[in-house]
N, C-alpha and C positions, 0 to 999 in steps of 0.2 A: 774923563772917561770912567773913573770909578763910580761917580755919581750916576752915570747912565746905566751901568751894570746893576747898581743897587735898586734903581727905579723899577727894574723888571720884576722885583720881588715884592713890591708894595701892593697893598689891597685896602679897599675902603671898609671901615667898620661902622656899624650903627648901634646905638644904645638900645638894649633890649627892655621891653616893658613886660613886667611880670603880672599875670592875671591872678589876683588874690581872692577872686570870688569862690574858688573851690580849693579847699585845703587838701594837701597830700598827707594822708595818715601813715606815719612811719614808725617802725619798730626797730630796735637795735639788738642784734644777736651777738653776744659776747661783749662784756663791758670792761675790757682791759684798756691799756694805754692808748691804742689806736682809736678806740671808741670815743675817747675824749675829743679827738680831732673831728670825727664825724658829728658828734653832738654840737661842738662849737660852730661848725658850718651850717648845720640844720637850723640852729637857733638864729642865724643871720637871715634865713630865708623867710620872707613874709607870707609864703603860701604853704608852710609846713606845720603840722601838728604832730609832735612826738607823743605817742600814746602808750608805748610798751617797751619792755626790754627783757632779755633773758640771759642768765648766766648759770653755769653748772655749780659754781661756788656759792654756797648758801650765804645770803645777805649781801653779796657783792653788787648785784643789780640795784638793790635798794640804796646802798651807799653811793653808787654812781649817780643816780638821779638826784639824791639829796644834795650831793656836791654841786650839781649843776642847777639846782633850784627848779627842777622839773617834776611835776606830778605825773606819774605814769604807773601802769600796772606792771608788776614784776613776776617773772616766771623762773622756774628751775631748769628749763630746757627750751630749746627752740621749738620742739614739737608741741609742748604745752602751749606756748604762745601762739603758734600758727594754727593750732586746733581750736583756739578760742574765736569762734566766728563773730562774737559780739564786738570784737575790736575793729572789724572791717578795715583791715590793713590794706593800704595801697602799695607799700614798698617796705623793704627791710635793707639795712646795712649788715652784711656779714663780716664781723670783726673778730672772729675766733682765730685760733692758731691754725697753721697750714693744714694739718692732718684732718681737720673737720670742715674745711671750706666746702668740699664737694657735698657731703651729706646735708649740710645746712642749706646750701644754695638749691640743691635738687628738691628738698622737701618744700622749700618756700615756693619754687616755681610750680611744683605739682599742686600746691594750694592756690595757685592763681595770683601770686604776689610778685611784683617786680623786685629785682635784686640788684643792689650795688655790692659787688663782691670784691673785697680787698685783695690786693696782690700778695703772693703769686696766685694765679687762678686756682691752683691746687698743688698736688705733689707729683702725680703720674699722668701720663698721656691718656691712660684708660679712664681715669677719673674725669679728665677734661671732656672726653667724648660723652660720658654719661651726663655731665652737666649740660652740654649742648643739646643732647637728645631731649632732656627735660625742658630746656628752653624752647625748642622748636614745637614740642607738643603743647606747651602752655600758651605760646603766642605772646608772652610777656617780655618786658625789657630786662636784659641782663647786661650790665656794664661792668668792666673790670677796672680796678682802682689804679690806673696808670696816669696820675695827674701830671707827671713831667711833660707829657706830650702836649699839654695845654700851654706850656711856656712859649712865649713868642720866639725865643731863640730856637727852640725845637721845631716850631712851625717853619722858621726860616730855613732850616736844614732841608725840610721836605720841599719847600718852594724852590730852592736851588736845584735839587735833583730833578724835580718836575719840569723846570725850565728848559732842561736839555743842555745846559751850559757845560755839564760834566761829560756829556756823551754817554756811551754805554758803560755802566758800572761793572767792573770785573773783580775788584778786591776791596775788602773792608777790614780794617783793624779797629777793634773797639774793646771796651772794658772799663775798668775803673777799680777803685778800692780805697782802703784806708791803711795807713801805717799801723795803727792800733785802733780797732773799732768793733770788736766782738760785742754784740748788743746784749749784755747781761745786767744792765742797771734795773731791769724790770723782772729779774729772775731768770729761770732756765728754760722757758718755753721756746726760745729761739735756738737752743743748742741741743735739746734732747730729741732723739728720733721719734719718740711716741707723740710729740706735739708738733715738731717742725718738719721732719722729713727731709728737708733741704736746708742748707745753711746759707752761706754767702750767695750761692747760686740763686736761691729763691728770693732772698731778701733784697739784694741790689742788682744781681745779675739780670733779672727779668727786666728791670728798668733800662739797663745798658743795651740789652738786645732790642728793646722796643724803640729806642732812639734811632737806630739805624734801619731796622726792619720796616718800621712805619715809613721812614723816608723813602725807601726803595719799593714800597708797595707790597710788603710782606710776601716775598716769594716762598714757595714750599721748600722746606729743608729736605735734603736727600740722604746724606750720610754725615756721620760725626765721629771724630776721634777725640775722646775726652780724657781729661786727667783731673783728679781732685786730691786734696791733702788736708791734714788737720794738725800740722806741726805746732801751731801756736795754741789752739784750743785745748789740747790735752796737757799743757804745761801748768802745774800748780802755781808757779811764780807769775803767770800772766794775771792771776786774780789775787792780788795782795790781801784783800779782805775776805775772799771766799775761795781759798785754794781747793775746796771740795768740788767746785764746778768742773775742774779738770776731769774728774771721774765721770761726770755726767755728759761731757762733750761727745756727741755721737754723729755730728754732721761735718760738712766741709767748711773750712775757713779760707780756702783758696781753690780755684778751679780754672782750667784753661781748655780750649778746644779748637779744632780745625774743622769747620763745617762747610760742606758743599751745598749750595742753594740752587734751585731751579734758575735757568737763565745763565748758567755758567759763571756764577758768582761765588767767590771764596770769602768766607767769614773767619777771621782770625780773632779769637776772643779770649779774654782773661778777666777774672774778678777776684777780689780779696777783701776779707774782713780784717786781715792782719798780714803784714809782710815787712821785710826790711827794705822798704822803699816808700817814697812819698806818693808815687803813682806808677802804674804799670805802663803808662804812655798815653799820648793823645789818641783820639779817634781820627782815623784817616779814611776817606772815601776816594778811591781812585777810579777815574773814568778815562775813556779814550780821548776826550777833548779837554779835560781838566781834572784837578784834584781839590779836595776840600779838607783842611785841617781844623779839627774841633778840639780846642784845648781842654785838657782834663782838669779835674778838681782834686784837691788833696783828700777830701772826704766826699765821696760821690753823693751829690745832693739833688740830682734830677735836672741839672741845667749844665751850662758850659762854663769853663773856667776863665774865659776871657774872649776877646774878639776873635772870631773865626777868620781864616784866610783862604781865599779862593785862588788857586794857581791855574792860570790859563794863558792863552796867546791872543794878542790883539795885533792885527795887521802883520802877522809873522813874528812878532816880538813876544818873548816870554815875559809875563808880568804877574803881579799879585794884587788882588783887591782885598782889602780888609773889610770884614763885615762887622760893623759896630755892635756892641751888646745892646739888646733891646730890653727895656725895663717893663716887666709885666706889673701893671698897677694893682691887680687883684691877687689875692692868695690863690695859689694853684689848687689847693685843697677845696677852697670855696668854689672855684670854677668846675672842679670835678663833680661836686655835689649838685651844683646848679645845672650843669649839662645833663646829668642823670635825671633830675626832676623835670627838665624841659622835655626830655624824651618820653617820660612817663605820662606827662600831661598832654602832650601833642601827638602821641602815637608815632613818633619819629624813630629812626634807627638809634641803637645804643651808641653813645659817643666813643666808647672803646669796645668794639664788638668782639664777641667770642670767636667769630670766624677768623679773625686775625690772631688773637692771643693763643689759640690752640697751636699755632706754629711756634710761638714763643715757648709754650709749655713743652712742645715736642722736642725742642732743642735742649731745654733744661733736663728733661727726662732722658734724652739721648746721651747727654754728657755724663749723667750719673751712671747709666747702664754701660756705656762704653768704658768708663773708668773702672767699673767693677769687673768688666770682662777683660780689660787690658788690651783691647784692640778696636779698630774702627768697626762701626755697625751701621746698618741701613736704618733710616728712620721711617717707620710705618705709621701713617695716620689712620686710626680706626674709623670704620664707617659708623655713621649715626643718623 
């Protein structure tokens, strides 16, 4: 019986053939640590030519390309690079800190360049609306860096929901976190407001939200009651080698929210960079015909922590079906870059479209604003 249930979620896959007759000319904006992952993935693609990079820190872009053995033109800002029409850029990866995601993405789109924008999309819902406005006016591809949804286990969650086996979805519990995991090995850009804007909410909270929102079709968020704290980030003893970081910590290291979604769905959410627990709990999707438990991970890494379990009835008998872990043969980051390039070359929709992620951003923004206000607020999506 379990095998028959699992067969309902199978699909055929075909090996893709990459056309190398036309190279995609790529520039990288921001050459910090996440840019290393972008570079590594681009170098694996047979139809990519990396031609330029930009960073505000003098000499940083040059050192970045030298490290990767790539010859490219270097610039002191994204504007200088994008204004150089001799580059004939087809696409850019925006790998800057959160606060500058919007300005870099908007400028690139207005210059007629396709954009791979790292997560989170930006910091505020107003910025997200401006990005989408520029995207629509440009007609270019804008994809957001949510590679976890390309994991086969994440796809399975959506297949299960789409199959109807859960019935009408009415409640979701989700989130994740780390017992200790404030990301400061690369300095303080993740923890200062002037660079990050959002803490755990923007860094890993956006992934957790995407896992469930994508599965249920990204319904519009309506209201949110949010909470955030920073009890760990402001403690000097958290950073044995850099106690001064405590004075620079200005974002959230924990957040929680109760969100009402269109379709009479409740979303119970929590996320943490640091807490006195190994996990805030498994993800649970409850429907009128069945329920799905998605095991958490100790350090939220974009997939599931073990075999999922489907709770349902068969011939009047309550039963459980275990969904085995599916191994994704390719790097999720490589799949993210490849899917973006395919959209650019083929003129197909963005693999992770802004029309969905604006709702993700609206929830992050709503949690922040509700927490600041101390009460529930309505979520308003700006027109663009």
